[in-house]
N, C-alpha and C positions, 0 to 999 in steps of 0.2 A: 894314373887314371886310364880308364879302358878308352881306347879310339873308338867312336860312334861308327865310323866307316866300317872298321874290322869287325865290329860286332854284328852289323847288318850283314856283312858278306859271310860270317860263320853261319848266322842264322838262316840265310838262302841255302847255303850249301847243304847244312844238316837236314833242311826241308827236303831237298830234292832228293837227298840219300834216302830218307825215312819212307818218302813216297813210293821210290823205286824199289824199297825193299818189300813194301807191303803189296805192291801191284806186280812185282817180278820182272818189271820191264825197266830197262836201262833209259828209254826216252820217256818223259812226262810231257804233258801238255802245259800251255801256259795257264789255262784256265784251273787245271788241277792245282798248279802251284798257288795262284791267286786264292782259291778257296782256301787251301791249306794254311796260307799266311794271313789270310783274312785282310786282304788289300784289294786294290782295283787292278785289273789286268794290265792296264797300261803301265802301272807301277812297276809290275813284273816284268814286263817287257823291257823297260828301262834298264832294270837291274841285271837282266841276262844278257843284255848288250854289254854292260860294264863287265861282268864275269867273263864274257867271252874274249874281251880285249886283254883282259888279265889271264887268260888261257886257263881258266878254272872250268868253263863248261864249253860245250860244243851247242851253239844256237841256231836254229832254223826257223825263220818266220812261219807260222802256220802249222808248224810240226812240234815246237817245243824245244826241249834241251835234254842233254845229258851230261854227266860229269866228266871232265877228263881224268887222267891217272893222278895230275896234281890236284884236281878239285876233290876227287874221291879220297885221297889221302887226307887232305884238310877236313873234310867233312866226317871221317871215321874218327879222327882225333877229337873233335868236338863231341861227337855221339858218345864216345868213349869217356870222355870227362863226364858229361852229363849222367850217364847211367852208373858210372862208379859212385858219383857224388849223391845220386838219390839212393844207393844202396847203404852208402856209409851213413847218411840221415836216417835211414829206416832202422838200420841195425843199431847203430851207435848212440844216436840223440833219439831214438824211439819215437820219431815223427811217423805220422799215419801216411798210408799210401796216397792219400787224397792232398797232402800237405807238401810232399818232397818235390812234385814236378816243378811247381813254380819257383821254389827256393834253388833247385838246381838249374833252372834257367837263368837265374840272376848270378849264380856262382860259376857257370861253366866257362864264362870267358875271362874269367879272373885268375883262375889257378892254374898253374905251371904244370907242364907233362912231367916235371920232376915229382912235385907232389901227388899227382895222380898216379904215377906208377908206384909210389909207395903205399897210397891208398889201397891199389889193387894187391899188394904184396901182403898188406895188413889184413884184408878181408879174406884172403886164402885164394886169390884168383878165381873169383866167383864166374859163374856160367851166366847169370842172369840178373836183371835188376828186378825190384819188388814188384813191378808190374808184368814181369815174365819176358821182357825184352832181351834178347841176347847181347851180352857184353863183348865189344871187340877186344881182341888180345893186343899187345903192344905192336904186333905185326900186323894188324887189320882184319885178322880172322875171326869170323863170329865163332864163340866158343859152344853154342848150343844150337842144334837144329831139330826140330821135329819132322820126321818123314811122314807121319799122317795128319799132320796140322790142318784143321779146317774151322770154320765158324760155327757157332750155334745155330746160325740162320740157315745154314747149309745141311744141317742134319736132317735126317728123316726120322719120324715117329717110331719109337722103340729103341733109338740109338742111346747107349750108356756112354756118358762122356766125362772128362775130367777138364777142368779150366787150367790152362798153363799159360795164357798170356791176355791181356786187356790193351787194347790198342787206343782206345779213346781214353785219355788220361785227365779230362776236364774234371775239375772238383767234384761237381754236382753228380756226374755219372758214377765216379769212384764211391761218393757216399750213397747212392742209390745201392750199388752193389752190396755194399757194408751192411746198410740197412736190411737187404734181404738175405744177409748171412752168407754171402758168397764172397769167395776169395780164390787165391790161386791154391789149386789142389782140391777144391770142392768138385765133388763127383755127383752127378745126377742123371737124369734119363729124359730125352724128349717125348714128350706126350702127345702133342698135337701141333700141326704146321697149317695154319690156315692162310693159304695165299691171296684169297679175296679180302679178308679183312687186314693182311699184312701183319699177322701175329703169330709168335712161336711159343706154345705153352710147354714148360719144362717143371720138373720135380727134384727138389734139392732137400735131402733129409726130411721127407714128409710134407715138406712146404710147396705149395704149388705157385709158379711165378710166370706172368705173362709179360713179352716184351715184344715191342714193335720189332718188325724184321731188319730195319736199320739199324737198331740199338743192338740186336743180337750179332749183328756182323762183326761188332767191335769185341765180342767174347770169342777168343780163339781157345778152341779144345782139340783133345785128341780121344778117340774111341777107346773105352776100356771094357773089360768082361764084366758083365753083370754080377752084382754082389750075391 
C-alpha cells in the first residue's frame, strides 16, 4: 500500500520542480504552487513548513520555496518515473496523449526505480515524453534541450514554427489540439497577434486556428525555415 503522506510529499516536490523548470527560477512563490496544486495557500504553507523540517525545501515566509539538493533529487526521480511511464503507455499500449497523464499520475508512486530503469532501457533511453517534456536520465540530467524554445504566444506574425512541447496536459486542452490536427512536430506559421483581443492566429496545413494568448503560452515551439 502506498503511504498517503509519501505520495503527497512526492507530488509537492515534483510540482515545485516543474514550476521551477518552466519559470527558469529556483525560487517559486506560495501562490504559484497553490495555483498549480489547486489548493488553498494556507495548505501550501503548512506543507512547505513540513518539507523544510525534512530538509527537502528551503522555505522563507512571503518569499516562497526552493528545493534543497535532497529535495531536487527526490523530485527528479518522480518526474523521471512519470515521463517514462507516459511514454511506455503511449508507445506500448497505444494510449492517446490525453489519456496517459492521469494514468501516469496514478502509477508513478507505485513503481520501483528498478522497473523504471528497465522501462528506460526498453524504450531506448528516450529524450522526451509524448508531450515533448524532457526525460531525466538516471543521474538527473535532462536529455533534451531546445536553445531556441519559445511559446506560440511570443512569436511575431510571419514566424514559421514547429511544435516541440505542450506544457498544459489537461485532457480537454490536448483533445482540442488533436481536434485541430496539431501534435508534436506540426509546423505552421503565425499569421496575426492581436494584443487588444488577446488572440494569436496561426495556420497549420492550410487550416487557420485562433487561440487565446494564455492558451498559446502552453504551446512551446522552435523557429523553422519556411517550407
